[in-house]
C-alpha positions, 0 to 999 in steps of 0.5 A: 499500499501506498502513504500518503503524507498531509502537512498544514491541516488545520489543529480543528479539522484535524480535531474534527477528523479526530472527533468523528473516527472516535464516535464511529469507534476506530482511529483517525486513520481508519476515517480519513481512509474511509474517506478517500476511498469513497470519494474515490470509488466512483469516479465519474459519479455524483461523488464528489470531493466535497460532497463527502466532505460535506457530509463525513463533517455534518453536524461539525462547525465547519462550511465547505463554501460553494464556488461558482466558477460560471460568473468567472470570465474566461483569460486566455493562456499565457506561454510566454 
């Protein structure tokens, strides 16, 4: 199995992950693995990362802002 390191995680996010894992009777690492497996198991479905994370943290005081890209104006690519 591969090993993944995530740096600079907000302490509040870490605490919420620990609380969520404890509520399910498992380690924080097992909780994170479950979240990542769910996100990547159905890449073509409507199961997107933001949706999975918002479900994972439902009931906690965390907010994932919606971002409307349709309001952005396209910019030309500068290769120079």
